[in-house]
N, C-alpha and C positions, 0 to 999 in steps of 0.2 A: 504494500500500500504506500502511495506517495505521501511524503510529509506535506502537511498543509503549509501554505505560504502566508506570512504575516508581514505587512509593511507598517513600520512605526515612524511617525512624523512628529518631531518636537524640535523647537528652536534651541532648547536648553540641552547642550551636549552631555551634561552629566545625567540628566533624566533619560535621554536617548540611550546612553550606554547601559543604564540600569534596566531599562525596558528590553533592550537587545539581549542582555544576559537572561532575563526572565523568560523571554520567548524561546531562546536557545535551550534553556532548561526544560521547557515543555516538550521539546522534540520537534517543534515546527521550524520550518525554514524562515529566517528573518532577514528582511531588507530594511535599511534605515534611510531616512531622508531628513535633513535638518533645514532644508529650504522649501518652504511651503509653495513658492512659485513654481518649483519643479515637480511637485507631488503629482499633479493631475497627469502629466506625461508618464511618470513612473507607474501610476495605476493602470493606465491604458496599456503600457508595455508589459508589465509584470503580472497583472490580473490576480491580486491576492485574494485569499479566502476571507481575510480579516484585516481591517485597518484600525490601528490604534493611533489616535490623533489628539494633539493638544488643541484646546479651543482658541487660545489667544496667541497668535504668532505674527511677526512682521510680514509684510508683503500681502499674503492672503491669510485670512483667519480660518480656523477650523470650521467655523460656522459657514463661511462662504464656500469652502471646499465640500463640506457635507451636502449643502444645498445643491451644488453643481453636480455631485455624484448622483443624487436622487433624481435629477432631471435627465440623466444620461441613460438611455435604454440598455446599454451594454453593462453598466455598472450599478444600476439602481437597486439591485438586490444584495449588494455587498454588505457584509456585517460590519458595522462601525461602532467602535468603543471610543468615546470621547473622554478626555481627562482635563480637569481644570481646578485651579485653586480659588477661582472667583466665586463670590456668594451666589450669583445668579447663573453660574455655569450650567447646572443641570437643566434649568428651564430653557436657556438659549440652545444648548446642544440638542435636546429632545425636539424642540420646535423646528430646528434645522433638518432633523431627520435621523439623528443618531439612534442606534438600537439600544445602546446602554451608555451610562455615564458613571464615572468614578471620580470622587474628589481627590485632589492632591493635598497632602501626601496619601499615597495608596499603599495597600498591603500586597506583598508578592503573592500571597495565597489567593487574593481576589482576582488578580490578573490571570494566574494559572487556571483558576476555576472557569473564568470566562473563555479562555482559549480552549480548554478541554470541552466545555459544553458546546461551544461554537463548532469545533471540529467534529464532534459526535453528530451534531445536526447536519453538517455537510455530508458526512458519510451516509447518514440515514436517507438523505434525499438524493444521493448519487445513484 
């Protein structure tokens, strides 16, 4: 069975590295992007099973990217986990079309559970 592919996008390189390690620990293939302006091209090229994205980034916000994904017929069903430390982050992320939200700081076990559940759902629908 092929490893599931996860793209992680965050402008904070420390958080990006932590998320990369967590996803690798789960057994999924992980790709990272720290420039939100390049993310949509990466998504089209790499077609991940799961996107983990920060809500507030320079260039394009996670909110803008999520909304754009939901309007794209080829990507609109992608599972999106949005992360943010902002007080209104969950409301903004869910309104944009995220499937799930986690506040920063997050727990490793929460991320692992989301990856496991998401990959199980992908296998079940394949």
